[in-house]
VODRENSE-580452 format. One line per field, with one value per atom (N, C-alpha, C): x, y, z; residue number from 0. Coordinates in steps of 0.2 Angstrom, whole numbers. Layout:
N
u <- X|...
v <- Y|...
w <- Z|...
k <- NUM|...
! end
This chain:
374
u <- 636|630|624|626|622|621|625|624|629|626|631|629|634|633|626|624|617|611|612|606|606|612|613|608|605|601|593|592|585|583|576|573|566|564|558|552|547|541|537|535|531|524|522|515|515|509|508|503|504|501|496|497|494|495|491|491|490|494|492|495|492|494|497|503|506|509|507|509|508|502|500|504|508|512|509|508|505|511|510|514|511|515|512|517|514|518|520|526|529|531|529|532|537|544|549|550|551|551|558|557|563|565|561|562|556|557|552|548|542|537|540|545|548|552|553|557|553|546|542|543|543|544|539|538|533|537|535|538|533|536|532|530|525|522|528|531|536|542|543|548|546|539|537|537|539|539|536|530|526|518|517|510|505|507|502|500|505|504|500|501|497|489|489|482|478|482|480|478|482|480|473|472|466|460|461|456|454|459|457|453|455|452|444|444|437|433|436|432|430|434|432|426|427|422|415|415|409|406|410|408|404|407|405|398|398|392|386|388|383|380|384|382|378|377|373|376|383|386|387|388|390|397|398|405|408|413|416|418|416|418|426|428|435|438|443|445|451|452|457|464|465|472|475|471|473|468|470|465|463|457|454|458|459|463|460|453|450|452|452|453|460|465|472|473|470|471|468|463|460|465|468|472|478|481|487|485|479|477|476|473|472|479|484|490|494|493|496|493|486|483|485|485|487|494|499|505|505|501|500|497|492|489|494|498|503|508|510|515|512|505|502|501|499|498|505|510|517|518|517|518|513|507|503|506|508|511|517|521|527|525|520|518|514|511|507|511|509|513|509|503|499|501|498|500|496|490|486|489|489|491|485|487|483|483|478|478|474|475|471|469|462|459|454|455|450|448|443|440|434|433|427|428|434|435|442|444|451|454|450|452|459|464|470|470|476|477|475|472|470|477|476|482|484|480|481|479|481|480|486|487|494|492|495|493|497|493|496|493|496|494|491|492|489|487|483|481|487|485|490|487|490|487|488|483|484|488|491|495|491|494|491|487|487|483|488|488|493|489|492|489|493|498|502|499|497|493|495|502|505|501|500|496|501|498|501|501|497|497|496|498|497|496|493|492|498|498|503|501|496|492|497|496|499|495|488|483|477|478|473|466|465|458|454|458|455|456|460|462|459|459|457|461|460|464|462|465|464|457|452|445|442|444|441|443|449|452|448|446|442|435|433|426|421|424|420|422|418|419|425|428|433|430|433|430|429|434|435|434|432|431|438|438|444|446|441|442|444|445|447|441|435|429|426|424|421|414|414|408|404|406|402|397|392|387|390|388|390|389|393|392|397|399|403|411|414|421|426|431|436|442|445|451|456|461|466|472|476|482|486|491|495|502|506|514|516|512|514|513|509|507|512|512|518|516|510|508|512|513|516|512|515|511|505|506|500|495|495|489|482|477|471|467|470|467|471|475|478|476|471|468|468|465|465|472|477|483|488|486|490|488|483|481|478|476|472|476|473|476|474|469|466|469|469|471|465|465|460|461|456|457|453|457|453|451|445|442|438|437|433|426|421|414|411|406|403|396|394|388|389|395|396|398|400|402|409|413|420|424|429|432|429|430|427|432|431|435|432|435|432|437|435|440|441|448|450|449|448|447|441|439|433|435|430|431|425|427|422|418|412|408|411|410|412|420|423|431|433|439|442|444|442|444|449|448|452|451|455|454|452|449|447|452|457|462|462|465|466|469|468|470|465|468|464|464|458|457|451|451|446|439|434|427|426|429|428|431|437|440|436|433|429|423|420|415|417|423|425|427|430|432|425|421|415|411|411|407|411|418|421|420|420|419|412|407|400|400|404|404|407|411|414|411|406|402|406|410|414|413|414|412|418|422|427|428|423|424|420|424|421|422|417|417|419|424|426|421|415|410|409|414|412|410|413|411|410|413|413|413|413|413|419|424|430|434|434|439|435|438|435|441|440|445|443|448|447|452|449|453|453|451|451|458|463|470|474|474|478|474|475|471|474|470|472|467|467|462|455|453|446|444|449|447|442|443|440|434|432|426|420|415|409|404|399|393|388|385|379|374|367|362|361|364|364|371|375|383|385|391|393|399|400|405|402|404|401|407|405|410|411|417|418|424|423|428|433|440|445|450|452|458|463|469|475|480|485|490|487|483|480|473|472|466|462|463|459|453|447|441|438|442|440|443|448|452|452|446|446|449|451|453|446|445|439|441|438|439|433|433|428|428|423|422|416|417|412|406|400|394|391|394|392|398|397|402|402|408|409|413|411|414|419|424|429|426|428|425|419|417|412|414|410|412|411|416|415|412|407|404|402|402|399|394|390|385|388|388|392|388|382|379|379|384|385|390|388|393|396|402|405|400|395|390|386|386|381|375|374|368|368|362|362|361|365|365|367|364|366|373|376|382|388|388|393|397|398|402|400|403|402|395|392|385|384|389|388|383|380|374|376|382|384|385|385|385|379|373|367|364|366|363|363|369|370|368|363|361|364|367|371|366|364|360|364|361|364|363|368|368|370|369|371|367|360|356|353|354|351|343|340|333|330|335|333|336|338|341|337|340|337|336|340|339|345|347|353|358|364|369|369|365|364|357
v <- 327|327|331|333|336|343|346|353|357|362|367|374|378|385|388|384|386|385|379|377|377|379|378|383|388|392|391|385|383|378|379|375|373|367|364|366|368|370|364|362|356|358|364|366|373|377|384|384|388|389|395|400|406|411|417|422|429|434|440|445|451|456|462|464|470|475|481|486|483|481|478|472|469|463|457|452|445|441|439|435|428|423|416|413|411|408|400|399|393|388|382|376|373|373|371|363|359|352|350|346|344|349|354|359|360|361|362|368|368|374|380|380|386|390|386|390|392|392|394|401|403|410|413|420|423|424|422|423|427|432|435|430|431|426|425|430|430|425|423|419|411|410|403|400|394|391|384|384|379|379|380|381|376|369|364|365|367|369|375|380|386|384|380|378|374|369|366|370|375|380|384|386|389|384|378|373|371|371|369|375|381|387|387|386|385|380|374|369|370|374|376|381|386|391|388|383|379|375|372|368|373|378|383|386|387|389|384|378|372|372|373|373|379|384|390|394|394|398|405|410|417|417|418|419|426|427|434|436|443|446|446|443|443|450|452|459|458|452|451|453|455|457|451|446|441|435|429|424|424|422|421|415|416|410|403|403|396|394|398|396|393|397|395|388|388|382|376|376|371|369|374|373|369|371|367|360|359|352|348|351|347|346|350|349|343|343|338|331|331|325|322|327|325|321|324|321|314|314|307|302|304|299|297|301|299|294|296|291|284|284|278|274|278|275|271|275|272|266|266|260|254|255|250|247|251|248|244|246|242|236|236|230|224|226|222|217|211|207|206|209|208|213|212|216|223|223|229|234|241|246|248|252|254|262|265|273|274|280|283|290|291|297|299|306|308|315|316|323|325|321|322|326|323|326|326|327|327|321|315|309|307|305|302|295|292|284|281|275|272|271|272|271|264|260|253|248|249|244|242|235|233|229|230|227|220|215|208|205|200|197|191|188|181|180|175|174|174|177|178|173|168|163|166|166|167|162|163|158|152|146|140|137|141|139|138|132|130|130|134|134|130|127|123|116|115|108|107|104|103|98|100|95|89|83|77|75|79|77|83|82|88|85|89|86|86|82|81|83|87|89|93|92|97|102|101|106|105|109|108|109|113|115|109|105|100|93|92|86|85|79|78|81|87|91|91|95|95|95|99|99|93|89|82|78|78|74|76|82|84|83|80|79|85|90|96|99|103|106|111|111|116|123|127|133|139|138|144|142|147|146|149|149|151|158|162|169|171|166|167|169|168|170|164|165|159|157|150|147|142|142|138|142|139|143|144|149|151|145|143|137|132|132|127|129|124|126|126|130|131|127|123|119|121|125|127|123|123|119|122|118|119|119|119|119|112|107|100|99|103|102|104|100|101|107|109|115|121|126|132|138|144|149|152|150|152|147|142|138|141|139|142|141|136|135|138|143|147|155|156|163|167|164|167|168|163|163|169|171|177|184|184|190|195|201|206|209|209|211|218|221|227|233|239|245|247|248|250|256|259|265|265|266|267|274|275|282|283|289|291|292|289|290|296|298|305|304|298|297|294|294|292|285|281|274|273|279|278|277|273|272|266|267|262|260|256|254|254|258|258|256|253|251|257|257|262|260|253|251|246|245|241|233|230|223|219|214|210|206|204|200|193|191|184|184|189|189|190|187|187|194|197|204|204|200|201|195|194|189|193|190|193|189|193|190|194|191|194|189|190|185|179|173|167|166|166|165|160|157|153|156|152|155|158|155|157|164|165|172|177|174|179|181|177|179|185|184|189|196|195|201|204|200|203|208|206|210|217|217|223|227|224|227|230|227|230|236|237|243|249|247|252|253|249|249|247|242|240|232|230|224|221|216|214|206|203|195|191|187|183|175|172|165|160|156|151|145|145|140|135|134|130|123|119|113|113|118|118|126|127|134|135|132|132|138|141|147|153|159|165|169|173|178|185|188|195|200|204|209|216|216|223|226|223|226|223|217|214|212|215|213|216|215|218|224|225|230|229|222|220|223|224|228|234|237|244|243|237|236|236|240|241|236|236|231|234|230|232|226|228|223|221|224|223|223|218|219|217|219|217|212|210|205|199|193|187|183|179|175|168|166|159|156|150|146|143|144|142|138|132|128|127|129|128|123|126|122|119|123|120|117|111|107|106|109|108|112|108|111|116|116|121|128|128|134|136|137|139|146|148|155|158|164|168|172|171|175|179|185|189|190|188|188|193|196|201|197|200|197|200|205|209|213|216|221|227|229|234|239|245|251|255|258|262|267|268|273|270|264|261|258|259|256|249|245|238|236|231|230|222|220|213|213|208|207|204|207|205|199|197|191|186|187|181|176|170|165|162|158|155|150|148|143|147|154|158|159|157|158|165|167|173|170|171|167|172|170|174|172|168|165|167|173|175|181|186|191|195|194|197|196|190|189|183|180|174|176|172|173|178|178|183|190|191|197|200|197|199|205|206|211|218|220|227|227|231|231|237|236|242|244|250|253|252|250|249|256|258|264|263|257|255|259|261|264|260|253|249|249|248|247|242|236|230|231|236|237|234|230|226|231|237|241|241|235|234|229|230|225|218|218|211|210
w <- 462|466|461|455|451|452|457|458|454|451|447|449|446|447|445|439|436|441|444|448|455|458|465|469|466|469|468|464|462|467|469|474|471|473|470|475|472|475|476|483|484|484|487|485|488|486|487|493|498|504|505|502|503|497|498|492|495|493|495|489|490|485|489|487|490|485|485|480|473|472|465|463|467|465|469|465|468|471|477|481|483|483|485|490|496|501|499|498|495|500|500|504|499|502|498|499|494|495|498|503|507|513|514|519|524|530|535|533|536|535|538|543|545|540|534|529|523|524|519|517|511|509|505|505|500|494|488|482|477|473|468|463|459|454|449|447|442|443|450|452|451|451|451|444|443|437|438|441|443|441|434|432|435|435|438|445|449|456|457|453|453|451|446|444|450|453|459|465|466|471|470|464|462|462|460|460|467|471|478|482|480|482|480|473|471|474|475|478|485|489|496|496|492|491|489|484|482|488|492|497|502|504|508|506|499|496|497|496|496|503|508|515|517|512|513|519|520|524|521|525|522|520|514|511|512|516|517|510|509|503|502|496|495|492|496|494|489|487|482|484|490|493|497|499|503|504|505|506|513|514|521|524|531|534|533|533|532|525|520|513|513|516|515|519|525|529|525|521|517|512|508|503|505|511|513|515|518|520|514|509|502|499|499|496|500|507|511|509|509|507|500|496|489|489|493|493|497|502|506|502|498|493|488|485|480|483|489|492|493|495|497|490|485|478|476|477|475|480|486|490|488|486|484|478|473|467|468|473|475|478|482|486|482|477|473|468|467|462|456|455|449|443|437|432|432|434|434|439|437|441|446|451|456|457|456|457|463|466|471|470|472|470|476|478|482|481|477|476|480|485|489|496|500|506|508|514|516|519|518|520|517|521|518|518|517|517|524|524|530|534|541|545|547|546|549|544|538|533|529|528|525|519|513|507|507|505|504|498|495|489|489|495|496|504|505|512|517|523|528|534|535|540|547|552|559|562|568|571|573|571|572|566|561|555|549|546|541|535|530|523|518|521|516|515|509|508|501|500|493|489|483|479|477|476|475|468|464|457|452|446|441|434|430|423|419|414|409|402|402|396|391|385|380|378|379|377|383|388|394|392|387|385|382|378|375|378|383|386|393|396|402|407|410|414|421|425|433|435|431|433|432|427|426|432|434|439|446|446|452|452|446|445|443|441|439|432|430|423|422|416|415|415|419|421|415|411|406|399|395|388|385|378|374|375|378|379|386|390|397|401|399|402|406|412|416|412|412|409|413|419|424|428|431|435|442|445|452|456|461|465|463|457|454|456|459|461|455|455|450|452|448|449|443|445|440|440|435|435|440|443|449|447|453|452|450|450|448|441|438|431|426|421|416|411|411|406|409|404|405|408|409|412|407|401|396|395|400|400|401|397|398|404|408|415|420|419|424|423|427|426|433|438|444|447|446|449|445|440|437|440|444|447|443|446|443|437|431|425|423|427|425|429|427|431|434|441|445|449|452|455|462|468|474|475|475|475|481|483|489|486|489|486|489|485|487|491|493|496|503|506|513|513|508|508|509|511|511|505|505|499|495|488|484|478|474|468|462|457|450|445|440|434|430|427|423|416|415|408|408|401|400|403|406|408|405|401|398|403|401|406|407|413|415|415|416|417|424|425|432|433|439|441|447|452|458|463|467|473|479|484|490|495|498|502|509|514|520|525|532|537|537|537|538|545|548|556|557|563|564|565|564|565|572|577|584|584|581|582|578|572|568|572|577|581|585|588|593|589|583|580|577|575|572|576|583|588|588|588|588|582|576|570|570|572|573|576|581|585|581|576|572|565|564|558|552|553|547|545|539|537|533|535|531|532|536|537|532|528|523|525|527|529|523|524|519|521|518|519|513|509|503|506|510|513|521|524|531|533|539|542|547|546|551|551|545|544|540|542|539|537|532|529|532|535|538|534|531|527|530|536|539|539|542|542|537|535|529|523|518|512|505|500|494|492|485|483|484|485|487|493|498|504|503|498|497|492|490|486|490|488|491|490|494|493|489|485|481|481|482|481|474|469|462|460|462|460|453|451|445|445|452|453|456|455|457|461|466|470|467|467|465|470|472|475|471|472|468|472|468|471|466|469|464|468|471|475|481|484|491|489|490|488|494|500|506|505|505|503|509|515|520|518|514|512|505|502|495|494|489|487|484|486|484|478|472|466|464|462|460|452|449|442|440|434|432|430|431|429|423|421|414|412|406|404|409|411|416|412|412|408|412|408|412|416|422|426|431|430|433|440|445|452|452|455|456|462|462|468|469|475|475|481|482|487|493|498|505|508|505|507|503|498|493|495|494|496|490|491|485|481|485|482|477|477|473|477|483|486|490|492|497|503|508|514|520|526|532|535|531|534|529|526|521|524|521|523|530|535|542|544|543|545|549|553|558|563|566|571|577|579|585|582|575|573|570|571|568|571|577|581|578|576|573|566|563|556|553|548|544|538|538|532|526|521|514|510|507|503|496|494|487|481|483|478|473|473|468|469|463|463|467|468|471|478|481|487|493|497|503|509|509|514|519|520|525|522|525|522|525|531|534|536
k <- 0|0|0|1|1|1|2|2|2|3|3|3|4|4|4|5|5|5|6|6|6|7|7|7|8|8|8|9|9|9|10|10|10|11|11|11|12|12|12|13|13|13|14|14|14|15|15|15|16|16|16|17|17|17|18|18|18|19|19|19|20|20|20|21|21|21|22|22|22|23|23|23|24|24|24|25|25|25|26|26|26|27|27|27|28|28|28|29|29|29|30|30|30|31|31|31|32|32|32|33|33|33|34|34|34|35|35|35|36|36|36|37|37|37|38|38|38|39|39|39|40|40|40|41|41|41|42|42|42|43|43|43|44|44|44|45|45|45|46|46|46|47|47|47|48|48|48|49|49|49|50|50|50|51|51|51|52|52|52|53|53|53|54|54|54|55|55|55|56|56|56|57|57|57|58|58|58|59|59|59|60|60|60|61|61|61|62|62|62|63|63|63|64|64|64|65|65|65|66|66|66|67|67|67|68|68|68|69|69|69|70|70|70|71|71|71|72|72|72|73|73|73|74|74|74|75|75|75|76|76|76|77|77|77|78|78|78|79|79|79|80|80|80|81|81|81|82|82|82|83|83|83|84|84|84|85|85|85|86|86|86|87|87|87|88|88|88|89|89|89|90|90|90|91|91|91|92|92|92|93|93|93|94|94|94|95|95|95|96|96|96|97|97|97|98|98|98|99|99|99|100|100|100|101|101|101|102|102|102|103|103|103|104|104|104|105|105|105|106|106|106|107|107|107|108|108|108|109|109|109|110|110|110|111|111|111|112|112|112|113|113|113|114|114|114|115|115|115|116|116|116|117|117|117|118|118|118|119|119|119|120|120|120|121|121|121|122|122|122|123|123|123|124|124|124|125|125|125|126|126|126|127|127|127|128|128|128|129|129|129|130|130|130|131|131|131|132|132|132|133|133|133|134|134|134|135|135|135|136|136|136|137|137|137|138|138|138|139|139|139|140|140|140|141|141|141|142|142|142|143|143|143|144|144|144|145|145|145|146|146|146|147|147|147|148|148|148|149|149|149|150|150|150|151|151|151|152|152|152|153|153|153|154|154|154|155|155|155|156|156|156|157|157|157|158|158|158|159|159|159|160|160|160|161|161|161|162|162|162|163|163|163|164|164|164|165|165|165|166|166|166|167|167|167|168|168|168|169|169|169|170|170|170|171|171|171|172|172|172|173|173|173|174|174|174|175|175|175|176|176|176|177|177|177|178|178|178|179|179|179|180|180|180|181|181|181|182|182|182|183|183|183|184|184|184|185|185|185|186|186|186|187|187|187|188|188|188|189|189|189|190|190|190|191|191|191|192|192|192|193|193|193|194|194|194|195|195|195|196|196|196|197|197|197|198|198|198|199|199|199|200|200|200|201|201|201|202|202|202|203|203|203|204|204|204|205|205|205|206|206|206|207|207|207|208|208|208|209|209|209|210|210|210|211|211|211|212|212|212|213|213|213|214|214|214|215|215|215|216|216|216|217|217|217|218|218|218|219|219|219|220|220|220|221|221|221|222|222|222|223|223|223|224|224|224|225|225|225|226|226|226|227|227|227|228|228|228|229|229|229|230|230|230|231|231|231|232|232|232|233|233|233|234|234|234|235|235|235|236|236|236|237|237|237|238|238|238|239|239|239|240|240|240|241|241|241|242|242|242|243|243|243|244|244|244|245|245|245|246|246|246|247|247|247|248|248|248|249|249|249|250|250|250|251|251|251|252|252|252|253|253|253|254|254|254|255|255|255|256|256|256|257|257|257|258|258|258|259|259|259|260|260|260|261|261|261|262|262|262|263|263|263|264|264|264|265|265|265|266|266|266|267|267|267|268|268|268|269|269|269|270|270|270|271|271|271|272|272|272|273|273|273|274|274|274|275|275|275|276|276|276|277|277|277|278|278|278|279|279|279|280|280|280|281|281|281|282|282|282|283|283|283|284|284|284|285|285|285|286|286|286|287|287|287|288|288|288|289|289|289|290|290|290|291|291|291|292|292|292|293|293|293|294|294|294|295|295|295|296|296|296|297|297|297|298|298|298|299|299|299|300|300|300|301|301|301|302|302|302|303|303|303|304|304|304|305|305|305|306|306|306|307|307|307|308|308|308|309|309|309|310|310|310|311|311|311|312|312|312|313|313|313|314|314|314|315|315|315|316|316|316|317|317|317|318|318|318|319|319|319|320|320|320|321|321|321|322|322|322|323|323|323|324|324|324|325|325|325|326|326|326|327|327|327|328|328|328|329|329|329|330|330|330|331|331|331|332|332|332|333|333|333|334|334|334|335|335|335|336|336|336|337|337|337|338|338|338|339|339|339|340|340|340|341|341|341|342|342|342|343|343|343|344|344|344|345|345|345|346|346|346|347|347|347|348|348|348|349|349|349|350|350|350|351|351|351|352|352|352|353|353|353|354|354|354|355|355|355|356|356|356|357|357|357|358|358|358|359|359|359|360|360|360|361|361|361|362|362|362|363|363|363|364|364|364|365|365|365|366|366|366|367|367|367|368|368|368|369|369|369|370|370|370|371|371|371|372|372|372|373|373|373
! end
């Protein structure tokens, strides 16, 4: 079991809850990992072998006092003998939040099938993981909707970049250059090689189907926009970044849900209107990292329609490509009114006629901001 006489009396500190000084000796209230709060104990500083947790404890204390100061509230004078109850309460909440976000980060990375890692960060407030969100990697059809539309042909190219490949058969341009960057204008559909094709996984016409290649971070925004997504690495212009996935529902069901979402002030419905408006993608409960990407009136991501194994023009896959170089630490955004055709339309994300009554104020901060999401 790994238990020896040397370590049988050692316990792991999960986080520190409180602080006091008695008889000139510093004590910390310790929450032990794997044990209930009722077993918390006061331990002298000399017994603690957790410098990172100590640093977090004081960082959280400083953050709380800074927030109180910004609110212009009167800060009780610290007698250096004990923490004020409100400070200790905040420190415990922050520690619990940190653990919850860590567990959520691990769950997201277990669920994803793409190469890029997902990190989670909240240095703004005490918000934890969403309680009703499930990570998926591809469309989830609602009952009665069939997404299986197996392709009947595939290429036999030895070099898809230079030969007449799937895009040519579909009557469109080859979407990518030799650097895997998109070279077609918005509104042009992408036809990638499919499961019937004889080319291998390194084919230059297999980009979207490989999934997100970049490590991204879900982070809490500081200006009231909830969660957002930022890149942890540099992304070159015109590069594939992620797909927008969720439940595929009928437009009628989208009308019903849209009115409910309006009341909550949320926007997750993306109309699949490449050639018709029969279906909508709802990423409210089921989605991938794109669920957390915020709107901007001056976005750095562009929408494209993609067809791979399913060639049903009513059901394109929605891919997001960078419009310019995006630097590490920069937030990713797309225009919620942007269609796969590249147009700005009132029939795009969460904007069908029955949902136009509620107007959501835009907080993107762009010079060209339209003022509202819809």
